[in-house]
N, C-alpha and C positions, 0 to 999 in steps of 0.2 A: 290523159296522164302522160308525164313524161318517162315512160318506161323502157322504150326502146334504147337500147346499147348499154342498160344497165346491168349489174351482177346478177348472176343466175343462180337459184339452188341448186346442189348437186343431190340433195335429198328426194330423187324422184325417180319412181319406178315405173316404166312406160309398156304397159300392157296393151296398148290399141292394137286392135286387128286379130288379138289372139283369143284362142277359146277358152272357155272359164275354166278356173284351177282347182283342183282339189286340195282342201288345207286338211291336212293331219289323218283325213279319213273319216272324221267325224265331228259334227257341229259344237259349238261352244253352247252351252245351257243359257238359258236367259237371264238366272240369277246371278248376278256381279256384271253383267253386259247389257249396255245399252247403246243402240245406235242413235247418234244425234243428226238430225238434219237442220238446213237452214231455215226449212219450212216446209208442213205438209203440204206441199205443191199440187198434189194428184189424190188426196184423200187416202194416202198410203196406211194401211193398217200395219204396225211393225211387229205385232204379234204375229204376223204371217211370215215376216222376215227373218226377225232376231231368234234364233236358236233352232234354225229349222234346217233338217237333214242337208248336209253337205252335198250338193250335185257334181257327177263326175264330170259332164261337159255341158256347155252350152254352144249354141249355134253363134259363132262370130259374123259380126258384121262391119262392113266398112262404113266410116263415118260420111254422114251426110254433108259436112262442110265442106264448102271449095278448100282445095290443098293450101292457097295462099293464107285463108282466113284461120285454118288450123293451125298452122305454122304459127301465126301472130299470137293465138290463144295459148298455144304451146309455151310460146317465150313469154307472155304475159303472167300466165300462171307460175311461172319460176321466178321471175322477178318478183311479184307479189310475194311468194313463200320466202324466197331470201330477205325481202325486208322484214317480215314478220320474225325472222329469225334475229335479225339484228335489234330489232324493237323488243323482244323476250329476254334475248341474251342481255341486254343492258339491263333490264330490270331485273333478273337473277342474280347478275354480279353484283347489283348494288346491295341485294339481299344475302349477299354471301354463298351463293350457290350456283350450279351451272345448269344451265338451258340445255334439255336435248329436245332437238327439233324433231316435230313428226314425219314421215316419210309420205310425200304425195303421190297417189297411184292413179296414174291416167289410163282409163279403160274406154271400151267401146262395148254398149250394150249391156254386158252382165260380166261379174267376175266374183271369185270367191274371195272371202273375207273370214279371218276368225271370228267374227260377230254372224257369220251366215253368208246367205249368197246376196251380194250387191246388184242393186240393177239401176238403170239411168234412169228409170222414171222415179226414183226416189229423189232425185237431185242429188247434190253433192251431200256427203255425209262423214263422219269420223267415226271410227271403231276403235273404241279404247283398248279391247283386247291386245292388239297389234300394233296401238298408236300410229295410224295412219288415216290419212284424209283421202278419199277417193271421189274422184269426179270423172265423169265424163265431159269433155269439150263442149258436145252439142247443147248441152244445159244454156250456153252463151244464147242461142238462137231460142230455146224455149223460154228463158228470160224475158227477151223483146217482144216474141210473138205470144206467148201464154200470159205472163204476168205484167206485161207492159213497162218493164223495167231493163234499159239498155245502155250501154257504153262500158268503156272500160273499167271505170270506178264501182259501177255496179257490181261487176264479176269479182272485182279484186275485194269488194265488201265480202262476198258469199266466202272467199278464201279466208280471208281474216277471221270470220265469223268462225268456221271450222276450226281453223287453229286456235281460237278462243277455248273452243272444250278440249284441246288438247293441254292447254293451259291449265284450264280448270281439273283437268285429270292428273297432271303434275304437282297440283297444289292439294290434291286430297278430296277436292270439292266433289268430283264426279262420284267416287265410292260413297262418301257420306251419303248424298242425294239419292242414289239409288237404294241403299240400305234402307234410308228411311221409307222410300217408296213401296217398299216391299211389305211394309205391315200398314199402309194406309190406305184409304178407300179412294174410289177414282177420283173422287173431286177434290180431295187433298193431293192426290199422286199428279194429277193435272196440273194442280198449283204449284207444286214444287217445280215439274216439267216447265212453267213458265217463266219461273224465277232463275232456273238455270239457262234458258235460252236468252234471257235477257241481260244475263249477265255476260253470254258470249257476245250479244251484241255491244255491249260497253266496252269488252276485251277488244272488239274489232275496231271500236270509237279511239283505243289507244293507239293502235296501229297507225290509223289515220291520223292523229296525231302527231306521230313521229313522221309518217309521210310528208305531212304539211310543213314541218320543219326543215324537211330534205326539199323542199319544193319540187314535190314530185306531181301535184296538182296543177291543172292549168282551169281557166277561168270556167265555172260550170260543173268542173268534174264532181266536187263533194257534193253538189244538188244531184249528181246521179247516184250516188250512194244513198241518199236520203230518200230517193225515190224507189231503191230496192228494198231498204228496210221497210217502207210503208207497204211495200207491195206483197211481203209475205207475213203480213199480219193475219191472224188466225180470222178476224172478223171480216176483213176484205176477202179473203180464200172463201169462207162460208158463205159470204153473200154472193159469190160467183158462182159458187157450184150448187148452192140449194135455196139461194134467195132470201136467208134469214142468218142470223148469227146466235150460238147458243154459248154464252160465255162461261159457263162450265167446262164444256168439253174442250175450251182452249188450251193448248200446250206450247204454244211459242209465245203467245202475247198478241196485244191488239196492234195494229198500225202505230197509233199514236205511241203505246208504248215500246215498242221497237225503236222508233224512231228515236224518242226521248232518251233511251239509254245508249243508243249510238252516240246523240250529240253530247250527253253526259261524259263519255269516255272523250271523246274528241275534243271537247274543251277544255277538258281537266288533266288528261295525260296521266291520271291518278288513278292505279289500280284500287286505292281504299274507297273512291267515291262510286266502285262498282259492286258494292254489295247490297244486291236486290233482296237477298233473304232479309234483311233487317229493314227494307224499306217498308212502308204502308202499302 
C-alpha cells in the first residue's frame, strides 16, 4: 500500500503502555450494548467480556513488536482511519448529513471501555457505547502467525471493518439488530450477527473502492485483503480450533461469504449493495 506520507487521522487516543483504566466506576450492562469483533479469533465468549464489572487496574506490558515496526503500524493505522473518514464523510454529505468519525484507541494488552474490559486476545473491536475502535497493534503479528493473513492491506481491511460497525451504529442498524437479538433464540440471534458482520465486510469493501480510486493499492495489495477476509471466516476458524464447523453457531459468516461481501462493496462502492439483511 502507498500509505507512507499520507494524511493521518487525529481521532486517535494512544493508551499504549498504560495500566488499565476505570470507566465511570461501573460497567455498562449487556442490554443495548454489543462489542463487535472482526472475527472470533480465539474462541472468545463475549458474554464474559460485555457487561462485566470494570476492574481498577491491569498489569501494563510493553509491546512485543520491534519499535520500528510498531511505529510503522501506528502510522498505517492512522492513515487508514483518515481514509475511512474521507470515504464516509463523502457518503454522508451526499445524503444530506454529517459523518462523525469514531476514535481509534491504541492500547497494549488490555484497557477499559464503555462496554467493559477490552483485551488484546479479542482482536480489534468496536464499542458502540463510546463509539471507539480498539486495537492492539501486535494483532498485526497475530494475523500473520495465527491466521495466515499478512500485509498492510490485510491490516487495513481489519480497521475498515471495525469502522464499518461504527457506520452501522450511526445509521441505526446496530441498535435495531441488538433489539431483535434480545427476543430471538440463539440460532436466530447468531444469524442476525452474521448479517451484521457481513455488512461490515461490505462497508470495508466500500472503503477499499475509495482507496483504489485514490491509487492507494499496489500490485498484490487487494489480494492481501481477500486473504484476510477468508482467514476470519467462522468455518475456517472452527476447523482450525476443533476440526469441524457448526454453521448454526456462526456469528461472523463463512470464509466464502466474508470474501463475497467484501468484494461486493469493493466492486460497487455503493452502500445500497450492502443490504445483507434482505439477501437470501
